[in-house]
DRENZATOR-12733 format. One record per residue (C-alpha): x, y negated, z negated; residue number from 1. Coordinates in steps of 0.5 Angstrom, whole numbers. Layout:
+-------+-------+-------+-----+
!    c1 !    c2 !    c3 ! pos !
+-------+-------+-------+-----+
!     X !     Y !     Z ! NUM !
...
+-------+-------+-------+-----+
This chain:
+-------+-------+-------+-----+
!    c1 !    c2 !    c3 ! pos !
+-------+-------+-------+-----+
!   203 !  -138 !  -128 !   1 !
!   209 !  -133 !  -126 !   2 !
!   206 !  -132 !  -119 !   3 !
!   207 !  -139 !  -118 !   4 !
!   214 !  -139 !  -119 !   5 !
!   216 !  -133 !  -116 !   6 !
!   212 !  -135 !  -109 !   7 !
!   217 !  -142 !  -110 !   8 !
!   223 !  -138 !  -111 !   9 !
!   222 !  -134 !  -105 !  10 !
!   220 !  -140 !  -100 !  11 !
!   226 !  -143 !  -103 !  12 !
!   231 !  -138 !  -102 !  13 !
!   228 !  -136 !   -95 !  14 !
!   228 !  -143 !   -93 !  15 !
!   221 !  -147 !   -90 !  16 !
!   216 !  -143 !   -86 !  17 !
!   215 !  -144 !   -79 !  18 !
!   207 !  -145 !   -77 !  19 !
!   204 !  -147 !   -70 !  20 !
!   200 !  -153 !   -70 !  21 !
!   198 !  -153 !   -62 !  22 !
!   202 !  -153 !   -56 !  23 !
!   205 !  -160 !   -57 !  24 !
!   207 !  -160 !   -64 !  25 !
!   211 !  -156 !   -69 !  26 !
!   211 !  -157 !   -76 !  27 !
!   215 !  -154 !   -82 !  28 !
!   211 !  -152 !   -89 !  29 !
!   215 !  -151 !   -95 !  30 !
!   211 !  -150 !  -102 !  31 !
!   210 !  -155 !  -106 !  32 !
!   214 !  -156 !  -113 !  33 !
!   213 !  -151 !  -118 !  34 !
!   208 !  -153 !  -124 !  35 !
!   210 !  -155 !  -131 !  36 !
!   208 !  -151 !  -137 !  37 !
!   201 !  -149 !  -140 !  38 !
!   196 !  -155 !  -141 !  39 !
!   193 !  -155 !  -147 !  40 !
!   186 !  -157 !  -148 !  41 !
!   186 !  -159 !  -155 !  42 !
!   186 !  -166 !  -154 !  43 !
!   183 !  -171 !  -148 !  44 !
!   188 !  -172 !  -143 !  45 !
!   190 !  -179 !  -141 !  46 !
!   196 !  -181 !  -136 !  47 !
!   201 !  -177 !  -132 !  48 !
!   199 !  -169 !  -132 !  49 !
!   202 !  -164 !  -129 !  50 !
!   202 !  -156 !  -130 !  51 !
!   197 !  -151 !  -130 !  52 !
!   190 !  -151 !  -133 !  53 !
!   189 !  -144 !  -136 !  54 !
!   183 !  -139 !  -134 !  55 !
!   177 !  -140 !  -138 !  56 !
!   179 !  -147 !  -141 !  57 !
!   175 !  -153 !  -141 !  58 !
!   179 !  -160 !  -141 !  59 !
!   176 !  -166 !  -143 !  60 !
!   179 !  -173 !  -139 !  61 !
!   180 !  -179 !  -144 !  62 !
!   182 !  -183 !  -138 !  63 !
!   184 !  -183 !  -131 !  64 !
!   190 !  -178 !  -130 !  65 !
!   195 !  -178 !  -125 !  66 !
!   199 !  -172 !  -122 !  67 !
!   206 !  -176 !  -120 !  68 !
!   210 !  -176 !  -114 !  69 !
!   213 !  -169 !  -114 !  70 !
!   209 !  -166 !  -119 !  71 !
!   204 !  -160 !  -118 !  72 !
!   197 !  -159 !  -122 !  73 !
!   194 !  -153 !  -121 !  74 !
!   187 !  -150 !  -124 !  75 !
!   187 !  -143 !  -125 !  76 !
!   180 !  -139 !  -124 !  77 !
!   175 !  -141 !  -129 !  78 !
!   177 !  -148 !  -131 !  79 !
!   172 !  -153 !  -133 !  80 !
!   174 !  -161 !  -133 !  81 !
!   169 !  -166 !  -136 !  82 !
!   170 !  -173 !  -134 !  83 !
!   166 !  -179 !  -135 !  84 !
!   165 !  -186 !  -132 !  85 !
!   172 !  -189 !  -134 !  86 !
!   176 !  -183 !  -132 !  87 !
!   178 !  -180 !  -125 !  88 !
!   184 !  -176 !  -122 !  89 !
!   189 !  -179 !  -118 !  90 !
!   194 !  -175 !  -114 !  91 !
!   201 !  -177 !  -112 !  92 !
!   203 !  -171 !  -112 !  93 !
!   200 !  -164 !  -110 !  94 !
!   193 !  -162 !  -114 !  95 !
!   191 !  -154 !  -113 !  96 !
!   184 !  -151 !  -115 !  97 !
!   184 !  -144 !  -115 !  98 !
!   177 !  -142 !  -117 !  99 !
!   174 !  -135 !  -114 ! 100 !
!   167 !  -133 !  -112 ! 101 !
!   167 !  -130 !  -120 ! 102 !
!   170 !  -135 !  -123 ! 103 !
!   169 !  -142 !  -120 ! 104 !
!   172 !  -149 !  -123 ! 105 !
!   168 !  -154 !  -124 ! 106 !
!   170 !  -162 !  -124 ! 107 !
!   163 !  -165 !  -128 ! 108 !
!   160 !  -169 !  -133 ! 109 !
!   159 !  -166 !  -140 ! 110 !
!   152 !  -165 !  -142 ! 111 !
!   149 !  -168 !  -135 ! 112 !
!   144 !  -163 !  -131 ! 113 !
!   142 !  -163 !  -123 ! 114 !
!   135 !  -166 !  -122 ! 115 !
!   132 !  -164 !  -115 ! 116 !
!   126 !  -167 !  -117 ! 117 !
!   123 !  -169 !  -110 ! 118 !
!   123 !  -176 !  -108 ! 119 !
!   127 !  -179 !  -114 ! 120 !
!   129 !  -186 !  -113 ! 121 !
!   137 !  -187 !  -112 ! 122 !
!   137 !  -191 !  -118 ! 123 !
!   134 !  -186 !  -122 ! 124 !
!   137 !  -179 !  -119 ! 125 !
!   144 !  -177 !  -123 ! 126 !
!   147 !  -175 !  -117 ! 127 !
!   147 !  -182 !  -114 ! 128 !
!   149 !  -186 !  -120 ! 129 !
!   157 !  -185 !  -120 ! 130 !
!   158 !  -181 !  -127 ! 131 !
!   166 !  -180 !  -126 ! 132 !
!   170 !  -183 !  -121 ! 133 !
!   173 !  -177 !  -117 ! 134 !
!   179 !  -175 !  -113 ! 135 !
!   183 !  -180 !  -110 ! 136 !
!   190 !  -178 !  -107 ! 137 !
!   195 !  -184 !  -104 ! 138 !
!   199 !  -184 !   -99 ! 139 !
!   205 !  -179 !  -102 ! 140 !
!   200 !  -174 !  -104 ! 141 !
!   203 !  -167 !  -101 ! 142 !
!   196 !  -163 !  -102 ! 143 !
!   190 !  -163 !  -104 ! 144 !
!   187 !  -156 !  -104 ! 145 !
!   180 !  -154 !  -107 ! 146 !
!   178 !  -147 !  -107 ! 147 !
!   171 !  -145 !  -110 ! 148 !
!   170 !  -151 !  -113 ! 149 !
!   164 !  -155 !  -116 ! 150 !
!   165 !  -163 !  -115 ! 151 !
!   158 !  -166 !  -119 ! 152 !
!   157 !  -172 !  -120 ! 153 !
!   163 !  -177 !  -118 ! 154 !
!   162 !  -184 !  -114 ! 155 !
!   164 !  -189 !  -120 ! 156 !
!   169 !  -195 !  -118 ! 157 !
!   176 !  -194 !  -119 ! 158 !
!   177 !  -201 !  -119 ! 159 !
!   185 !  -203 !  -119 ! 160 !
!   187 !  -198 !  -123 ! 161 !
!   192 !  -196 !  -119 ! 162 !
!   194 !  -201 !  -114 ! 163 !
!   193 !  -202 !  -107 ! 164 !
!   195 !  -194 !  -105 ! 165 !
!   188 !  -192 !  -107 ! 166 !
!   183 !  -195 !  -102 ! 167 !
!   176 !  -196 !  -106 ! 168 !
!   170 !  -199 !  -104 ! 169 !
!   167 !  -205 !  -109 ! 170 !
!   162 !  -201 !  -114 ! 171 !
!   163 !  -194 !  -112 ! 172 !
!   168 !  -190 !  -109 ! 173 !
!   169 !  -184 !  -105 ! 174 !
!   168 !  -177 !  -109 ! 175 !
!   175 !  -175 !  -105 ! 176 !
!   179 !  -179 !  -101 ! 177 !
!   186 !  -177 !   -97 ! 178 !
!   190 !  -181 !   -93 ! 179 !
!   197 !  -178 !   -92 ! 180 !
!   198 !  -176 !   -85 ! 181 !
!   204 !  -171 !   -86 ! 182 !
!   199 !  -168 !   -92 ! 183 !
!   194 !  -163 !   -92 ! 184 !
!   187 !  -163 !   -95 ! 185 !
!   184 !  -156 !   -96 ! 186 !
!   177 !  -155 !   -98 ! 187 !
!   174 !  -148 !   -98 ! 188 !
!   168 !  -144 !  -101 ! 189 !
!   166 !  -150 !  -105 ! 190 !
!   161 !  -155 !  -107 ! 191 !
!   160 !  -162 !  -108 ! 192 !
!   153 !  -165 !  -111 ! 193 !
!   151 !  -172 !  -111 ! 194 !
!   156 !  -179 !  -109 ! 195 !
!   155 !  -186 !  -108 ! 196 !
!   159 !  -187 !  -101 ! 197 !
!   163 !  -182 !   -97 ! 198 !
!   163 !  -176 !  -100 ! 199 !
!   170 !  -174 !   -97 ! 200 !
!   174 !  -180 !   -93 ! 201 !
!   180 !  -177 !   -90 ! 202 !
!   184 !  -184 !   -87 ! 203 !
!   190 !  -179 !   -84 ! 204 !
!   192 !  -172 !   -86 ! 205 !
!   191 !  -165 !   -83 ! 206 !
!   185 !  -161 !   -86 ! 207 !
!   182 !  -155 !   -86 ! 208 !
!   174 !  -155 !   -89 ! 209 !
!   171 !  -148 !   -89 ! 210 !
!   165 !  -146 !   -92 ! 211 !
!   163 !  -151 !   -96 ! 212 !
!   156 !  -153 !   -99 ! 213 !
!   154 !  -160 !   -99 ! 214 !
!   148 !  -163 !  -103 ! 215 !
!   145 !  -171 !  -104 ! 216 !
!   152 !  -173 !  -102 ! 217 !
!   152 !  -181 !  -101 ! 218 !
!   148 !  -186 !  -104 ! 219 !
!   145 !  -192 !  -100 ! 220 !
!   150 !  -190 !   -95 ! 221 !
!   156 !  -186 !   -93 ! 222 !
!   158 !  -180 !   -89 ! 223 !
!   160 !  -173 !   -91 ! 224 !
!   165 !  -171 !   -88 ! 225 !
!   168 !  -177 !   -85 ! 226 !
!   175 !  -177 !   -81 ! 227 !
!   179 !  -182 !   -79 ! 228 !
!   185 !  -185 !   -77 ! 229 !
!   189 !  -179 !   -73 ! 230 !
!   186 !  -174 !   -78 ! 231 !
!   186 !  -168 !   -74 ! 232 !
!   184 !  -160 !   -76 ! 233 !
!   177 !  -156 !   -77 ! 234 !
!   171 !  -157 !   -80 ! 235 !
!   167 !  -151 !   -80 ! 236 !
!   162 !  -146 !   -84 ! 237 !
!   159 !  -152 !   -88 ! 238 !
!   152 !  -153 !   -91 ! 239 !
!   149 !  -160 !   -91 ! 240 !
!   142 !  -162 !   -94 ! 241 !
!   140 !  -169 !   -96 ! 242 !
!   146 !  -173 !   -93 ! 243 !
!   145 !  -180 !   -93 ! 244 !
!   148 !  -182 !   -86 ! 245 !
!   152 !  -177 !   -81 ! 246 !
!   154 !  -170 !   -84 ! 247 !
!   161 !  -170 !   -80 ! 248 !
!   164 !  -176 !   -77 ! 249 !
!   171 !  -176 !   -73 ! 250 !
!   173 !  -183 !   -71 ! 251 !
!   180 !  -186 !   -69 ! 252 !
!   178 !  -193 !   -73 ! 253 !
!   184 !  -195 !   -78 ! 254 !
!   189 !  -191 !   -73 ! 255 !
!   196 !  -193 !   -75 ! 256 !
!   201 !  -195 !   -70 ! 257 !
!   204 !  -189 !   -66 ! 258 !
!   199 !  -184 !   -70 ! 259 !
!   197 !  -178 !   -67 ! 260 !
!   190 !  -178 !   -64 ! 261 !
!   184 !  -176 !   -69 ! 262 !
!   182 !  -169 !   -66 ! 263 !
!   177 !  -165 !   -70 ! 264 !
!   174 !  -158 !   -68 ! 265 !
!   167 !  -157 !   -71 ! 266 !
!   163 !  -150 !   -71 ! 267 !
!   158 !  -146 !   -74 ! 268 !
!   155 !  -151 !   -79 ! 269 !
!   148 !  -152 !   -81 ! 270 !
!   145 !  -159 !   -83 ! 271 !
!   138 !  -160 !   -86 ! 272 !
!   135 !  -167 !   -87 ! 273 !
!   141 !  -170 !   -85 ! 274 !
!   140 !  -178 !   -85 ! 275 !
!   136 !  -179 !   -91 ! 276 !
!   138 !  -187 !   -91 ! 277 !
!   138 !  -189 !   -84 ! 278 !
!   133 !  -191 !   -79 ! 279 !
!   131 !  -187 !   -73 ! 280 !
!   136 !  -189 !   -67 ! 281 !
!   142 !  -191 !   -72 ! 282 !
!   148 !  -187 !   -74 ! 283 !
!   146 !  -180 !   -74 ! 284 !
!   144 !  -175 !   -78 ! 285 !
!   148 !  -169 !   -76 ! 286 !
!   155 !  -170 !   -72 ! 287 !
!   158 !  -177 !   -69 ! 288 !
!   164 !  -178 !   -65 ! 289 !
!   166 !  -184 !   -64 ! 290 !
!   172 !  -190 !   -62 ! 291 !
!   177 !  -185 !   -59 ! 292 !
!   176 !  -179 !   -62 ! 293 !
!   177 !  -172 !   -59 ! 294 !
!   175 !  -165 !   -61 ! 295 !
!   170 !  -160 !   -60 ! 296 !
!   163 !  -159 !   -63 ! 297 !
!   159 !  -152 !   -62 ! 298 !
!   155 !  -147 !   -65 ! 299 !
!   151 !  -152 !   -70 ! 300 !
!   144 !  -152 !   -73 ! 301 !
!   140 !  -159 !   -74 ! 302 !
!   134 !  -158 !   -78 ! 303 !
!   130 !  -165 !   -78 ! 304 !
!   135 !  -169 !   -78 ! 305 !
!   133 !  -176 !   -78 ! 306 !
!   138 !  -177 !   -71 ! 307 !
!   141 !  -171 !   -67 ! 308 !
!   149 !  -171 !   -66 ! 309 !
!   151 !  -177 !   -62 ! 310 !
!   158 !  -179 !   -58 ! 311 !
!   158 !  -186 !   -58 ! 312 !
!   159 !  -191 !   -53 ! 313 !
!   161 !  -197 !   -56 ! 314 !
!   166 !  -197 !   -59 ! 315 !
!   167 !  -190 !   -54 ! 316 !
!   169 !  -183 !   -56 ! 317 !
!   175 !  -180 !   -52 ! 318 !
!   169 !  -177 !   -48 ! 319 !
!   174 !  -174 !   -43 ! 320 !
!   177 !  -169 !   -49 ! 321 !
!   171 !  -168 !   -52 ! 322 !
!   167 !  -162 !   -51 ! 323 !
!   160 !  -159 !   -54 ! 324 !
!   155 !  -154 !   -53 ! 325 !
!   151 !  -149 !   -56 ! 326 !
!   147 !  -154 !   -61 ! 327 !
!   141 !  -152 !   -64 ! 328 !
!   135 !  -157 !   -66 ! 329 !
!   129 !  -156 !   -70 ! 330 !
!   123 !  -162 !   -71 ! 331 !
!   117 !  -161 !   -75 ! 332 !
!   114 !  -167 !   -72 ! 333 !
!   114 !  -172 !   -66 ! 334 !
!   118 !  -177 !   -70 ! 335 !
!   124 !  -173 !   -70 ! 336 !
!   124 !  -169 !   -63 ! 337 !
!   124 !  -176 !   -60 ! 338 !
!   130 !  -177 !   -63 ! 339 !
!   134 !  -171 !   -61 ! 340 !
!   138 !  -175 !   -56 ! 341 !
!   138 !  -183 !   -58 ! 342 !
!   140 !  -188 !   -53 ! 343 !
!   143 !  -195 !   -52 ! 344 !
!   150 !  -195 !   -55 ! 345 !
!   151 !  -187 !   -54 ! 346 !
!   153 !  -182 !   -48 ! 347 !
!   151 !  -176 !   -51 ! 348 !
!   151 !  -170 !   -45 ! 349 !
!   145 !  -165 !   -46 ! 350 !
!   148 !  -159 !   -45 ! 351 !
!   144 !  -153 !   -42 ! 352 !
!   146 !  -148 !   -48 ! 353 !
!   143 !  -153 !   -52 ! 354 !
!   137 !  -150 !   -56 ! 355 !
!   131 !  -152 !   -54 ! 356 !
!   133 !  -152 !   -47 ! 357 !
!   134 !  -160 !   -45 ! 358 !
!   130 !  -158 !   -38 ! 359 !
!   124 !  -157 !   -43 ! 360 !
!   123 !  -165 !   -45 ! 361 !
!   128 !  -169 !   -42 ! 362 !
!   129 !  -173 !   -35 ! 363 !
!   134 !  -171 !   -31 ! 364 !
!   138 !  -177 !   -31 ! 365 !
!   138 !  -177 !   -39 ! 366 !
!   145 !  -178 !   -40 ! 367 !
!   146 !  -185 !   -37 ! 368 !
!   145 !  -190 !   -43 ! 369 !
!   140 !  -194 !   -41 ! 370 !
!   133 !  -194 !   -45 ! 371 !
!   129 !  -195 !   -40 ! 372 !
!   132 !  -189 !   -36 ! 373 !
!   132 !  -185 !   -42 ! 374 !
!   125 !  -185 !   -46 ! 375 !
!   122 !  -179 !   -46 ! 376 !
!   116 !  -175 !   -50 ! 377 !
!   119 !  -169 !   -55 ! 378 !
!   112 !  -166 !   -55 ! 379 !
!   114 !  -160 !   -52 ! 380 !
!   119 !  -158 !   -57 ! 381 !
!   116 !  -160 !   -63 ! 382 !
!   117 !  -153 !   -68 ! 383 !
!   120 !  -150 !   -62 ! 384 !
!   123 !  -144 !   -64 ! 385 !
!   123 !  -143 !   -71 ! 386 !
!   130 !  -141 !   -74 ! 387 !
!   127 !  -136 !   -79 ! 388 !
!   131 !  -138 !   -85 ! 389 !
!   130 !  -132 !   -91 ! 390 !
!   127 !  -138 !   -96 ! 391 !
!   125 !  -144 !   -93 ! 392 !
!   119 !  -145 !   -89 ! 393 !
!   118 !  -149 !   -83 ! 394 !
!   115 !  -153 !   -82 ! 395 !
!   116 !  -157 !   -89 ! 396 !
!   109 !  -158 !   -93 ! 397 !
!   112 !  -164 !   -96 ! 398 !
!   114 !  -171 !   -94 ! 399 !
!   120 !  -171 !   -89 ! 400 !
!   127 !  -172 !   -92 ! 401 !
!   124 !  -170 !   -99 ! 402 !
!   128 !  -164 !  -100 ! 403 !
!   136 !  -166 !  -101 ! 404 !
!   138 !  -160 !  -105 ! 405 !
!   139 !  -152 !  -104 ! 406 !
!   136 !  -150 !  -110 ! 407 !
!   133 !  -144 !  -109 ! 408 !
!   132 !  -144 !  -102 ! 409 !
!   136 !  -139 !   -97 ! 410 !
!   138 !  -141 !   -90 ! 411 !
!   141 !  -134 !   -88 ! 412 !
!   138 !  -132 !   -82 ! 413 !
!   133 !  -127 !   -82 ! 414 !
!   132 !  -121 !   -76 ! 415 !
!   129 !  -124 !   -70 ! 416 !
!   131 !  -132 !   -70 ! 417 !
!   133 !  -135 !   -64 ! 418 !
!   139 !  -137 !   -67 ! 419 !
!   142 !  -130 !   -67 ! 420 !
!   147 !  -129 !   -61 ! 421 !
!   147 !  -135 !   -58 ! 422 !
!   154 !  -138 !   -61 ! 423 !
!   160 !  -139 !   -56 ! 424 !
!   166 !  -135 !   -59 ! 425 !
!   171 !  -137 !   -55 ! 426 !
!   172 !  -144 !   -58 ! 427 !
!   179 !  -145 !   -61 ! 428 !
!   180 !  -147 !   -68 ! 429 !
!   185 !  -153 !   -69 ! 430 !
!   190 !  -150 !   -74 ! 431 !
!   194 !  -155 !   -77 ! 432 !
!   195 !  -152 !   -84 ! 433 !
!   199 !  -146 !   -87 ! 434 !
!   195 !  -140 !   -88 ! 435 !
!   197 !  -137 !   -96 ! 436 !
!   193 !  -135 !  -101 ! 437 !
!   195 !  -140 !  -106 ! 438 !
!   198 !  -146 !  -102 ! 439 !
!   194 !  -146 !   -96 ! 440 !
!   188 !  -144 !   -93 ! 441 !
!   186 !  -137 !   -95 ! 442 !
!   184 !  -136 !   -87 ! 443 !
!   181 !  -139 !   -81 ! 444 !
!   174 !  -136 !   -80 ! 445 !
!   174 !  -136 !   -72 ! 446 !
!   167 !  -139 !   -69 ! 447 !
!   161 !  -134 !   -70 ! 448 !
!   156 !  -131 !   -65 ! 449 !
!   150 !  -134 !   -69 ! 450 !
!   149 !  -141 !   -69 ! 451 !
!   149 !  -145 !   -76 ! 452 !
!   154 !  -144 !   -82 ! 453 !
!   151 !  -136 !   -84 ! 454 !
!   152 !  -130 !   -80 ! 455 !
!   147 !  -124 !   -80 ! 456 !
!   153 !  -120 !   -81 ! 457 !
!   155 !  -123 !   -87 ! 458 !
!   161 !  -127 !   -85 ! 459 !
!   161 !  -135 !   -85 ! 460 !
!   159 !  -139 !   -91 ! 461 !
!   159 !  -135 !   -98 ! 462 !
!   154 !  -139 !  -102 ! 463 !
+-------+-------+-------+-----+
C-alpha cells in the first residue's frame, strides 16, 4: 500500500502531469486520492467502502457497495470478490483493480461455474441470468481501471438503489457502465463472461480497452463495447466470441450539447460467432459505426459473424471522418458470405485491402445503398482463405453460432495463415488516457502486422 501513497505524494508535489490527447486538446492528469487503510475480509461488505483489498483475500458483498466521491478503492493482485443478485459495485469516486497475469482478480458469484454446453437456452444458462449487478459508475467517477480482472455472471437489475445518477434498464443492467466525459475507463488484459444487456456501456468518457476477452456477452440483446455520446479513445486486440449483437459499436447518440464528437479507433480484434441473437441484415456481428460517430477500424478478423461490419446510413455515421480497411471475413456457409456486406440503411464501402478481395464476388457499384443494385452471390468466398487457427477447426462441424465461449479453443495464428503480414501498421491509436502502471494504461500496443488480436510474434492479446 505504501507505493500508492508514494506515487500520490510525488504527483502532488511536482504538480499535474501533462498528457497529449490529440492535436486539438491537451488535458491534465492527476492521480486519484490515496486510498484508506486495509479492508478487512472478516465480515460481508455493505454501504460505503474505500481503501485497499489485500492480496490473496476473498471479500463478500452483503449488499451493493459504493465508493464515495473523492475516495478510492484499490484491489491488489489476487483478490476475489463474491457477490449475489442483491449486490453490486457503484463508483462515485475511483476504482482500480490491479490483477496481474500470475495473480488475476475475480468478481464473481460463489459456487457458480461456467457451463459451456452448446445450444443452452438463455434462461437455462447461468451466463445470461444476471446473478449479480456489475459495476456502475456515475458521472462523478474519476476513473475505473481494470487490469487482469475477471468479471463473471453480472447483469442483475440495479433498480433505484442509487437514484437517477446510475443508468439502468428494467430487469437487467450493463456489466459495466461508465458515464463521466472527463473521466477515464481503462480495461486491459481482462475477461468478461456472460451478461443480460450491453456488456460495457460508455455513455461518455475517455477510454482504453486493450487485449481483453469477451465471452457470451449480452442476453436476448445487447452490444459488447458500446461507445456513445462523445466517447473517445482506442479499442484494440480484443477477442469476442458469442456476442448477442455488435462486438464493438460507436455512436454519437446521447451526446450532450457542447460535448466532443464520438471518436473511436479500433484495430486488431477477433470476432467469432458474433450476432447470436440477431437475424441476417440487422445490426451487426462485429463492428458498427453509426449516428455521427467518427474514427477508424483496421486489421480485424471476423469469423462466422451473422452480419459483417457496418457503416450505418440512417442515422448516418460521420463517413467523411471514418477510415477502414485490411479487414478479414470467413464464412462456413453461403448464408454468412451473403451478409459480409449488407445493404439498405448502410453505406459500407468494400476496400481492396479486405480479405477476401471484394472484386471476387461483389458488383462494382455495391457501395450504393439500394438493394436491387446490391444483390450478390457470395459462393466464391465460402470457406475462402482458412485463417489456420491453432485450435479451432473451420468449417465448424456443428450448428452455426453454437460455440459461444472460448473453452479449450485457441485462436492464435499458425505459420501459413493468410492473416499474417496483412495488417496496416500505420494506424494511429487515439490516446486520451494517462500511461501509468497503477493509475493509467500500462501500455498502448500499436497496430499489428497480422490481422486479428493474436500476433505471430507473441504480442497482442495475452490470453
